[in-house]
C-alpha positions in Angstrom: 22.1 72.5 15.5 19.4 72.7 19.0 20.0 71.3 22.5 16.3 71.1 22.7 15.5 67.6 24.2 13.4 65.4 22.2 9.7 63.6 23.3 9.8 61.2 25.8 6.6 59.1 24.2 7.3 59.8 20.2 10.4 60.7 20.4 10.3 63.8 18.1 12.4 66.4 17.8 9.8 68.7 17.2 9.3 70.6 20.7 9.1 73.4 21.9 9.4 74.5 25.8 6.6 76.8 26.7 7.5 78.0 30.3 8.6 75.1 32.2 6.9 72.5 30.3 8.0 71.0 27.3 5.3 70.8 24.7 5.7 67.6 21.8 4.2 69.9 18.6 3.7 66.5 16.6 1.9 64.0 20.0 1.2 67.3 22.0 2.6 65.1 24.8 4.0 67.9 28.0 6.7 66.7 30.4 8.7 69.4 32.7 11.5 70.5 31.4 13.6 70.0 35.1 12.4 66.3 34.8 15.4 64.4 35.5 15.6 61.9 32.5 13.2 61.1 29.9 14.1 57.6 30.7 12.2 58.0 33.6 8.6 59.3 31.8 9.2 56.3 29.5 8.3 53.9 31.9 4.8 55.4 32.9 3.7 55.5 29.5 1.0 53.4 29.1 -0.3 51.9 25.7 -4.6 52.7 25.0 -6.5 51.1 22.4 -8.4 53.7 20.5 -11.1 53.5 23.3 -8.9 54.4 26.0 -8.0 51.6 27.7 -5.1 50.4 28.7 -3.4 47.9 26.8 -0.5 45.2 28.0 1.4 42.5 25.8 -0.2 39.4 25.4 -3.7 41.0 25.1 -5.6 40.5 22.4 -7.4 43.4 19.8 -9.9 44.0 17.2 -9.3 46.4 14.4 -11.5 48.8 13.9 -10.8 50.4 10.5 -9.7 49.1 7.1 -5.6 49.0 7.0 -3.8 48.7 4.1 -0.2 46.3 4.2 2.5 48.0 2.3 3.7 46.3 -0.6 0.8 44.0 -0.7 -2.6 44.1 -2.6 -4.4 42.3 0.5 -5.4 44.2 3.8 -6.1 43.9 6.6 -10.2 43.9 7.4 -12.5 45.1 10.2 -13.1 43.1 12.7 -10.3 41.0 13.0 -9.3 40.1 16.0 -4.9 40.0 16.4 -4.2 37.3 19.8 -1.3 37.8 21.7 0.2 41.7 20.8 3.7 42.5 21.7 3.7 46.0 23.1 6.8 47.5 21.9 8.7 51.0 21.7 7.1 53.2 19.0 8.5 52.7 16.0 7.2 55.7 12.9 3.8 55.6 15.4 3.1 51.6 15.2 3.7 50.7 18.9 2.0 47.4 18.3 3.9 43.9 17.2 1.6 40.8 16.5 1.1 37.8 13.6 -2.1 37.7 12.0 -3.4 35.2 10.1 -3.2 34.6 6.3 -1.0 37.9 6.4 2.1 37.2 9.1 3.9 39.7 11.2 3.6 43.6 11.7 3.1 46.4 13.1 0.1 48.1 13.9 -0.6 51.4 15.4 -3.1 51.5 18.9 -5.4 53.9 17.9 -6.6 51.4 15.0 -7.7 48.6 17.6 -9.7 47.9 20.4 -9.1 46.0 23.3 -11.0 41.9 22.6 
């Protein structure tokens, strides 16, 4: 068992120390090893869309890639507009909770949407 911290951005255990900084091998987030707590950095994390725009709860977004839906033969098509998104703590990289007309409630990754 290792006492290495988890990444404050993606919660991965796959981290390493580089000098005074910790680096996540999965999302490449860097943070100070002498930081007071991981929760303090969580509050400052911003969710960005594919173009780098900051997303906030209540925004509308447009899907930029055809997305397959697990357990379904249908999927989410390019150009689908999703209204009133809700930002959540990242679960397997999915940091947007929303309802899509014709499909229902689902989670999306912010890298596959752009702000409308």
